[in-house]
C-alpha positions as CSV (number, residue, x, y, z in Angstrom):
1,X,104.3,97.4,126.6
2,X,108.1,96.9,127.9
3,X,110.8,97.8,126.4
4,X,114.4,98.2,127.6
5,X,116.4,101.5,126.2
6,X,120.4,101.6,126.1
7,X,121.8,105.1,125.5
8,X,119.3,108.3,126.9
9,X,121.3,111.2,124.7
10,X,118.6,113.4,122.7
11,X,117.0,111.2,120.8
12,X,117.1,108.5,123.5
13,X,115.7,110.4,126.3
14,X,113.2,111.4,124.1
15,X,111.9,107.9,122.8
16,X,111.8,107.4,126.3
17,X,109.5,110.1,127.7
18,X,107.4,109.2,124.6
19,X,106.9,105.5,125.2
20,X,106.3,106.6,128.8
21,X,103.5,109.5,127.8
22,X,101.5,106.6,126.1
23,X,101.4,103.9,128.7
24,X,104.7,101.9,128.1
25,X,107.2,100.6,130.9
26,X,110.9,101.9,130.1
27,X,113.7,99.8,131.6
28,X,116.7,102.3,130.9
29,X,120.7,102.1,130.7
30,X,123.4,104.8,129.5
31,X,126.8,105.0,130.3
32,X,126.1,108.4,131.9
33,X,124.3,107.8,134.8
34,X,122.9,111.3,135.7
35,X,121.2,110.7,132.2
36,X,118.8,108.5,133.5
37,X,117.8,110.3,136.4
38,X,114.8,112.9,134.9
39,X,113.3,109.7,133.4
40,X,113.3,107.7,136.7
41,X,111.8,110.8,138.1
42,X,108.9,110.4,135.7
43,X,108.4,106.7,136.1
44,X,111.3,105.1,133.9
45,X,113.7,102.1,135.7
46,X,117.0,102.5,135.8
47,X,119.8,99.6,135.6
48,X,122.9,100.1,136.5
49,X,124.6,97.7,134.4
50,X,123.5,95.6,131.2
51,X,123.1,92.7,133.4
52,X,120.6,94.5,135.9
53,X,118.3,95.4,132.6
54,X,117.9,92.1,131.0
55,X,117.2,90.6,134.1
56,X,114.7,93.4,134.9
57,X,112.9,92.7,131.5
58,X,110.6,90.5,130.9
59,X,111.5,87.3,128.4
60,X,110.9,87.6,125.5
61,X,112.7,91.0,125.8
62,X,113.1,93.6,122.9
63,X,115.9,96.1,123.7
64,X,116.2,99.1,121.8
65,X,119.7,101.0,121.2
66,X,119.7,104.5,120.6
67,X,123.8,104.6,120.6
68,X,126.6,105.5,118.6
69,X,127.2,103.2,115.5
70,X,131.0,102.7,116.5
71,X,129.8,101.2,120.4
72,X,127.2,98.7,118.9
73,X,129.6,95.6,118.5
74,X,130.7,95.7,122.0
75,X,127.0,96.4,123.3
76,X,125.8,93.8,121.6
77,X,128.8,91.4,122.8
78,X,128.1,92.9,126.7
79,X,124.1,91.8,125.9
80,X,124.6,88.7,124.1
81,X,125.9,87.3,127.2
82,X,122.6,88.1,129.0
83,X,120.2,87.5,126.4
84,X,117.6,84.3,125.8
85,X,116.7,82.6,122.5
86,X,113.7,84.8,121.3
87,X,114.6,88.1,122.4
88,X,115.3,90.7,120.2
89,X,117.5,93.7,120.0
90,X,116.6,96.4,118.1
91,X,119.2,99.1,116.8
92,X,118.0,102.6,116.2
93,X,121.2,104.4,115.3
94,X,123.0,105.2,111.9
95,X,124.5,101.4,111.6
96,X,126.1,101.1,108.0
97,X,123.6,98.2,106.5
98,X,126.6,95.7,105.8
99,X,127.4,95.8,109.6
100,X,124.1,94.7,110.5
101,X,123.8,91.8,108.2
102,X,126.8,90.7,109.7
103,X,125.2,91.5,113.2
104,X,122.5,89.6,112.5
105,X,123.5,86.6,111.3
106,X,125.9,86.4,114.3
107,X,122.7,86.7,116.5
108,X,120.6,84.4,115.1
109,X,123.1,81.5,116.0
110,X,122.3,82.1,119.7
111,X,118.4,82.4,118.6
112,X,118.2,85.7,119.3
113,X,117.2,88.4,116.8
114,X,118.6,91.8,115.3
115,X,116.6,94.0,113.8
116,X,118.5,97.4,112.1
117,X,115.7,100.0,112.7
118,X,117.2,103.3,110.8
119,X,115.2,106.3,113.4
120,X,114.9,110.1,112.4
121,X,112.8,112.9,114.5
122,X,115.4,114.1,116.4
123,X,113.7,116.0,120.1
124,X,110.8,117.2,117.9
125,X,110.1,112.8,117.7
126,X,108.9,113.5,121.5
127,X,105.9,115.5,120.2
128,X,105.4,114.6,116.7
129,X,107.2,110.7,116.5
130,X,109.8,108.8,115.1
131,X,110.0,107.8,111.7
132,X,111.3,104.8,111.6
133,X,112.7,102.5,108.2
134,X,112.8,98.8,109.1
135,X,113.3,95.7,106.5
136,X,111.4,92.5,106.5
137,X,113.2,90.3,105.0
138,X,111.3,86.6,104.7
139,X,107.7,88.0,105.0
140,X,105.1,85.9,102.0
141,X,102.8,87.8,100.1
142,X,102.8,90.7,98.1
143,X,104.9,93.3,99.0
144,X,103.1,96.4,100.7
145,X,103.9,99.8,99.5
146,X,106.4,100.2,103.0
147,X,108.4,97.1,101.7
148,X,108.5,99.1,98.5
149,X,109.8,102.2,100.2
150,X,107.3,104.3,100.5
151,X,103.6,104.4,102.8
152,X,101.5,107.6,102.4
153,X,101.0,108.4,106.2
154,X,98.2,111.4,105.7
155,X,98.3,115.1,104.2
156,X,101.3,117.1,104.0
157,X,101.6,120.4,106.2
158,X,101.5,123.3,103.6
159,X,104.6,125.5,104.8
160,X,104.0,129.5,104.1
161,X,105.3,130.7,101.0
162,X,108.5,132.5,101.1
163,X,109.5,135.4,99.0
164,X,111.1,133.7,95.8
165,X,114.4,135.8,94.6
166,X,114.8,135.3,90.8
167,X,117.6,136.1,88.7
168,X,116.3,139.1,86.2
169,X,116.3,138.7,82.9
170,X,115.8,141.2,80.4
171,X,112.6,139.6,78.6
172,X,110.6,140.2,82.3
173,X,111.0,143.5,83.9
174,X,108.5,143.9,86.1
175,X,108.8,143.8,89.5
176,X,106.5,141.8,91.9
177,X,108.5,141.4,95.5
178,X,109.5,143.6,98.0
179,X,112.8,145.1,96.9
180,X,116.1,143.3,98.4
181,X,118.0,143.8,101.3
182,X,121.2,146.1,100.9
183,X,122.9,144.3,103.3
184,X,122.7,141.2,105.8
185,X,121.4,138.1,104.8
186,X,119.5,137.6,101.0
187,X,121.3,141.1,100.6
188,X,121.3,141.9,96.7
189,X,124.6,142.1,95.1
190,X,124.8,143.0,91.3
191,X,121.5,141.8,90.9
192,X,119.0,144.9,90.5
193,X,116.0,142.9,92.2
194,X,114.0,140.5,92.3
195,X,111.7,139.8,89.4
196,X,108.9,137.3,88.4
């Protein structure tokens, strides 16, 4: 797969590294050229302009935006004059969904597609994968669990149990926790200890 990525901050860059590690070709662009250098060293193809990014992608193009919400409209205007019908722009940032509805309608007039895909995972997404949320309007058939807002993705990880701090009660006086620290984080205030 070939993907254009605009916005190489912490999440955008980590997504590009993960995509390339799994055999995908990434054409990248950022307003800060130095953000492209390490990724180009790993095999990404840098583009110094939006026009260059678009011309280096094979149609139909898929271009993922990982930019601040305030810059999306300006960026879409720059992209719109370069794109062709069938191209897709994916906004992975945290744009307001009502703005995204208007953007999708505007782009549809030219035959291009706009997809709002909220992306989560931070820099840990590079090793664990990112979580995405996308709407799929117009699908036929019974909605599956993902379209209803949930998806079972496997067992949860059980985290190590931590100390419980419970407000003492007059009915329970047996101490089962270690003593509370006398100062610092978790220090006892007027409570005499950790009781369960």
